[in-house]
N, C-alpha and C positions, 0 to 999 in steps of 0.2 A: 338435705343433710342437716341434722340438728346441731346447732352451735354449742360449744362448751362454755360452762361458767367456771372461771378460774378464781381461786381464793388464795391470797398470800397473807398469812398471819404471823410471819416471822421476819427478822431482818433479811433483806434481799437486795441484790442488784439486778435490775431488769433492763435489758437492752435488746437490740435486734441485729440479726445477721442473716442474709440469704432468705428474707421473708419469714424468718422464724423469730419467735420470742425466746430470748435466752435468759434463763434464770440462774443466778449464781448465789450461793449461800456464803456470806462472809464468816459464818461460824464453823461450817463443816467443809467448805470448799466444793460442795456438791454442785454440779452443773446439769441442768435439764433444758430441753427445748421443745417448743410447741409451734406448729404452723399457725401463723397469725390468722389465716383464712378460716381456721377451725374455731376461732374464739367468738363468742357472742357478748359475754359480760366478763369484766375483770374487776375484782374487788381487792383493793389495797388496804389492809387492816393492820398496819404496824407503823409506828413513828419512824422506824429506821429502814424504810424501803426507799431506794433510790431508783428513779426511772429516767431513761434517756429521752431527750426531746425527739430523737429519730424514731424511737419506739412509739411514743405517744402519737406522732404524726401518722405512722403506719396503722396503728390501732384505729384511729379515727377514719382514715381512708378506707378501712375495711368495715366501717360502721359498728365498731365495738363500743359498747357502753362501759365507760370507766367510772367506777364508784370509789370514792375516797372516804375512809372512816376516820373519826376523831380519836382522841386518846381514851375515850370510854368505849371504843369499839363499835360505835353506832355510825351508820352511813351519814355523811355530812355534805357530800357533793356528788354531782353527776355530770360527766363530760360527754358530749355527743357530737357526732358529725354534723357539719353545716350544709353539706351537699350530698344528700342521700338518694336523689332520684333524677333521672335524665330529663323528666318533664316537670321539674320542681316548680318553676314559675307558674305554669298553667294550673298545677295542683294547688299551689298557694292561693291563686286567684279564685278558684272554685270554693276553697275553704273560707276565704275572707268574705265572699259574696253570698254565702249560704244564708237563706232567709231565716227569720226567727221562727216561723211555723215549722220549718224543716228541723231546726235545732230542737224544738220542743218535742217533736215526734221521735227524734233519735234519743232524746233523754228518757222519754216514756219507755222505749224499748230497752234502754240500758237498765233502768230501775226495775222493770219487770223481770229481766233476766237475772239481775242480782238477787232479788227476793226469791225467785224460783230456786236458784242454786243454794241460797241459805236454807230454804225449806228442805231441800234434798239432804243436806248435811245434817240437819236436825232429825229428819225422818230416819236416817241411818242409825241414830242413837235412840230410836223409838220414842221420840218426843212428838206430841201432836202438832201437826202443821196445816190442818185444814184452813185455819185463819190466814196463815202465810200465803197459801196457794190462792185463796180468795183475794187477798190484797194484790198479789201479782197480776191477777186478772182485772182488777179494778183500777190499775194505774191509768191516769188520764194524761193527755198531752201536757208535757212539761212537769209531770207529777204535781199537779196543782193542789192535791190534797196532802202532799208530803207523806205519802205512804212509805217512802224509803225510811223515814225516821220512825214511823209506827212499827214497821217490821223490825227495824234495828233494835228497838227497845225490847221486843219479845225475844229476838234472836240472842242478844248478848246476855239476857237473863238466864238462858237455858243452855248455851253452847258448851260451857265448861262445868261439868258436873261436880268436879272437885273444888270449884270456886263459886259458891252460891252468892257471894257478895261482889262478884266481879263487875267492874265498870270499865268500859272501853275508853281509855284516856291515854293520850300520847305519852305523858310522863307519869302514868299511873303504875300501880304495883304489877308484878308478874301475873299472868303471862303477857302483859302489854309489851314488854321488851322483845319477846319472841315475835309477836305480831308486827312490831315496828321493823324488825330486821327483815322478816319475810316480805312485808309490803315494799320495803326499799328495793329489794331484788326484783319484785314484780314490776314496780314502777319503772325501773331501768329497762326491763325487757319490753314493756309497752312503749316507752319513749323511743327506744331504739327502733322499734317496728314502725312507729309513726313517721319517723324521719325516713326510713327506707321506703315508705309508701308516699313520700313527697309532701307530707303534712307538717305543719308547725305545731309542736307540742304545747306551745304557749297559749294558743287560741282555743279555749274550751267551748263545748256546746252547753255546759251548765256552770261549771266552776269559772269564776271570773276574778279571783283575788289578784289585785294589781301587783302584789309582791311574789306571786307564784309563777315561776317560769314554765311549769309543766301542767297547766290547767287541763289540757286535753288528755294528757296521760292519766291524770287523776279521774277524769270522766270515764275513759274507756277501760280502766283497770277494775272498775267497780264489780262487774259480774265475775271477775277472776279472783277477787279477794277470798271467797269461800274455799278456794283451792289452797291458799295459804293457811286459812283457819283449820282445814282438815289436818295439815301437817302439825300445827301447833297443838291441836286436840290430842294427837297421838303422842307427842312429846310430853304433855301434861299427864297422860295416863302412865307413862313409863317413869316419870321423875317426881310426881306428886307436887309438893310445894317447893322443891329444890330447883329453882328455875333461873339461876344466874346463867347467862349465856356461856356455854362450854363449847369447845371445838366440835364435839360430837353433835350438839344441837345445831350449830352452824352448818355442819356437813349435811344434816337432814334438810335444813332450810334451803341450802344451795342446790338440792335436787329438784326444787319446785319447777324450774323451767323444763326439766326433762320428764316430768310426770305426765301420764296419759290423761287426756280429756276427750270428750266427744264433741265434734263440731260438724254440722251439716251431715249428721248420720255416720261419720267416719271417726275412728280413733286416731288421735294425733298427739304428739308431744306438745305440751303447753306453749313452748316458744314458737312452734310452727303454727299452732292455732291462733296465737296473737297476731302473727303475720297475716293470716286469713282475715282476722277481724279488722285490722287497720286497712287492709286493701279494700274490704267491703265498705268501710267508712269513706274512703276516698271516692269510691264509685257513687256513694250516696250524695256526697257533696257535688259531684259532677252530674247528677240527675240520671245516672245509669242504673241505680238500684234504689229501693225504698226501705230496705231493711238491713241492719247490721248483722253480720254473722257472729253470734256469741256462743260460748262453750257450755257444755253440760258435763255432769259427773259421769264417769264410766262405772257402771255396775251399782249405782245407788238408786233408791226408789224415786 
């Protein structure tokens, strides 16, 4: 069953009763409830949201990723379960003891999958991608030639037709704001699945920033980023240069975890595909597999 992504953008009281999340609006008196077991990601995007400790504990016990937004409506924090797998100690050990050659091979696969998905998205817009596909084939162990950066330069130059001078920067001009929001949702989905697979999101295969608690999530989400980019491309087509985050835009971005992808030849919601990806990564660390299962676009070249 695909888990739901819940977004709260207005004042609210959030609490729990009978294994349900109870929502109460202080403005209208409206009351709603959702089974906690149905939730995968919860986003709190208002400064007047009050959440009970009992609800937080139940959300984490059910491996819900809790995202908190700041007063500019951008995600600023992520809260995850600490005990997501029955064999967590053994899984941690395999991850910690993974050899550098293995990590380099896994990063090679990750970069190749990312570039391939970027190429497919460009091809859907009738942009030449032979060079991208060649780069994907030429990625070496550890991406020694940094083809990820080479491909990124070409990709970002062409992906947004209405923004010929676009530069991908975290605090840059729109549509960077939309990308940031979508990536934060994706990061939460990936981090949640890593925990469920018994892995530490902090210990990456490539990213090693000592100040980043989610290095592995940032590694594994790379081939999934183009699925966020596709949604942002569609938003820019509809709204042109008017790209301040609106509720409708957020609603579109919140559908990303439910979007269809192709993984191992089968169509699957993205959130379910991420679970397959992280499970395959855990098996790679354990020596049971040699290749991570990554997604492809459904119906794109």
